[in-house]
Kinemage of the C-alpha trace (Angstrom):
@kinemage 1
@onewidth
@group {chain A} dominant
@subgroup {mainchain}
@vectorlist {calphas} color= white
{ca met a 1} P -8.596 9.107 -25.206
{ca ala a 2} L -8.792 8.268 -21.501
{ca asn a 3} L -5.726 7.570 -19.379
{ca val a 4} L -6.181 5.016 -16.597
{ca val a 5} L -3.703 6.757 -14.287
{ca gln a 6} L -5.694 9.978 -14.522
{ca phe a 7} L -8.975 8.369 -13.450
{ca leu a 8} L -7.785 5.451 -11.284
{ca pro a 9} L -4.405 6.440 -9.777
{ca glu a 10} L -4.790 4.116 -6.780
{ca leu a 11} L -4.415 0.935 -8.862
{ca asp a 12} L -1.166 -0.975 -9.169
{ca ala a 13} L 0.700 -1.110 -12.488
{ca asp a 14} L -0.607 -4.546 -13.541
{ca glu a 15} L -4.214 -3.533 -13.080
{ca gln a 16} L -3.704 -0.208 -14.831
{ca ala a 17} L -2.077 -1.953 -17.788
{ca ala a 18} L -4.968 -4.409 -18.040
{ca leu a 19} L -7.567 -1.620 -17.927
{ca gln a 20} L -5.885 0.676 -20.467
{ca pro a 21} L -7.286 -1.149 -23.531
{ca leu a 22} L -10.797 -0.974 -22.066
{ca met a 23} L -10.588 2.747 -21.329
{ca gly a 24} L -8.493 3.729 -24.345
{ca gly a 25} L -11.391 4.620 -26.619
{ca met a 26} L -13.532 6.376 -24.019
{ca asp a 27} L -14.044 10.102 -23.863
{ca glu a 28} L -13.601 11.867 -20.528
{ca ala a 29} L -17.249 11.599 -19.417
{ca lys a 30} L -17.452 7.873 -20.137
{ca ala a 31} L -14.068 7.317 -18.477
{ca gln a 32} L -15.342 9.069 -15.341
{ca gln a 33} L -18.469 6.885 -15.355
{ca phe a 34} L -16.292 3.806 -15.795
{ca ala a 35} L -13.951 4.819 -12.957
{ca phe a 36} L -16.860 5.485 -10.590
{ca ala a 37} L -18.571 2.156 -11.369
{ca tyr a 38} L -15.285 0.233 -11.295
{ca arg a 39} L -14.333 1.607 -7.875
{ca ser a 40} L -17.670 0.509 -6.442
{ca arg a 41} L -17.413 -3.056 -7.779
{ca arg a 42} L -13.655 -3.654 -7.505
{ca lys a 43} L -12.242 -6.016 -4.884
{ca asp a 44} L -9.037 -4.869 -3.223
{ca pro a 45} L -6.329 -7.584 -3.213
{ca gln a 46} L -5.624 -6.820 0.462
{ca val a 47} L -9.241 -7.661 1.342
{ca ile a 48} L -8.881 -10.960 -0.525
{ca leu a 49} L -5.684 -11.656 1.430
{ca leu a 50} L -7.370 -10.889 4.765
{ca thr a 51} L -10.415 -13.035 4.001
{ca thr a 52} L -8.138 -15.874 2.898
{ca leu a 53} L -6.288 -15.612 6.206
{ca leu a 54} L -9.657 -15.600 7.951
{ca gly a 55} L -10.480 -18.774 6.053
{ca phe a 56} L -7.177 -20.284 7.074
{ca phe a 57} L -7.912 -19.844 10.784
{ca ile a 58} L -11.717 -19.721 11.144
{ca ile a 59} L -14.017 -20.445 8.175
{ca ala a 60} L -12.557 -21.658 4.887
{ca gly a 61} L -13.920 -20.310 1.610
{ca val a 62} L -14.809 -16.757 2.628
{ca gln a 63} L -12.566 -15.338 -0.104
{ca arg a 64} L -14.300 -17.439 -2.756
{ca phe a 65} L -17.738 -16.219 -1.679
{ca leu a 66} L -16.443 -12.645 -1.825
{ca leu a 67} L -15.209 -13.242 -5.382
{ca gly a 68} L -18.620 -14.539 -6.443
{ca gln a 69} L -17.432 -18.144 -6.718
{ca ile a 70} L -20.259 -19.685 -4.709
{ca gly a 71} L -19.552 -23.279 -5.766
{ca met a 72} L -15.889 -23.071 -4.808
{ca gly a 73} L -16.841 -21.300 -1.595
{ca leu a 74} L -19.150 -24.145 -0.623
{ca leu a 75} L -16.509 -26.715 -1.573
{ca tyr a 76} L -13.915 -24.930 0.577
{ca leu a 77} L -16.406 -24.543 3.409
{ca phe a 78} L -17.320 -28.220 3.540
{ca thr a 79} L -13.806 -29.578 2.956
{ca gly a 80} L -11.873 -27.208 5.198
{ca gly a 81} L -10.339 -25.381 2.249
{ca leu a 82} L -9.653 -28.725 0.577
{ca cys a 83} L -7.780 -29.768 3.722
{ca leu a 84} L -6.112 -26.311 3.800
{ca ile a 85} L -4.223 -26.956 0.543
{ca gly a 86} L -6.621 -24.811 -1.506
{ca thr a 87} L -6.511 -22.072 1.099
{ca ile a 88} L -2.698 -22.063 1.050
{ca ile a 89} L -2.764 -21.828 -2.750
{ca asp a 90} L -5.206 -18.907 -2.472
{ca leu a 91} L -2.836 -17.222 0.014
{ca val a 92} L -0.081 -17.379 -2.581
{ca asn a 93} L -2.328 -16.326 -5.498
{ca tyr a 94} L -4.536 -13.699 -3.825
{ca lys a 95} L -3.442 -10.924 -6.211
{ca lys a 96} L -4.203 -13.060 -9.250
{ca leu a 97} L -7.639 -13.963 -7.874
{ca ala a 98} L -8.468 -10.305 -7.260
{ca leu a 99} L -7.143 -9.222 -10.673
{ca glu a 100} L -9.183 -11.864 -12.510
{ca tyr a 101} L -12.343 -10.820 -10.693
{ca asn a 102} L -11.663 -7.127 -11.250
{ca leu a 103} L -10.995 -7.559 -14.972
{ca lys a 104} L -14.229 -9.481 -15.411
{ca glu a 105} L -16.107 -6.689 -13.655
{ca ala a 106} L -14.276 -4.058 -15.742
{ca gln a 107} L -15.309 -5.768 -18.970
{ca gln a 108} L -18.945 -5.823 -17.863
{ca ile a 109} L -18.833 -2.148 -16.877
{ca ala a 110} L -17.140 -1.154 -20.157
{ca ala a 111} L -19.779 -3.044 -22.134
{ca met a 112} L -22.605 -1.288 -20.244
{ca ile a 113} L -21.036 2.147 -20.724
{ca ser a 114} L -20.305 1.666 -24.417
{ca ala a 115} L -23.880 0.408 -24.996
{ca ala a 116} L -25.374 3.494 -23.312
């Protein structure tokens, strides 16, 4: 049974708690594969915060493009971050945005590893 802290100690407590059910049934080799793949695809919340700030001052929507939300990125780009209201909301919720993206990626990685 894999322990998230052992393989991904750099994550915060919320992210570790969300990943524990995915990694719980993995043996050590699969957990290492998962950790390696997850690190390469994970978005750091601080990067989301910085790109949201970039969007606040220069080009709105950069954070949404980075999160793979192309439609929302285009909407933010053409509306100035929905007149900066959407960008301000993203500034407040940057950790939630990153966590949602990361959990979606973790589920895809876990499915690929368990199928192999």
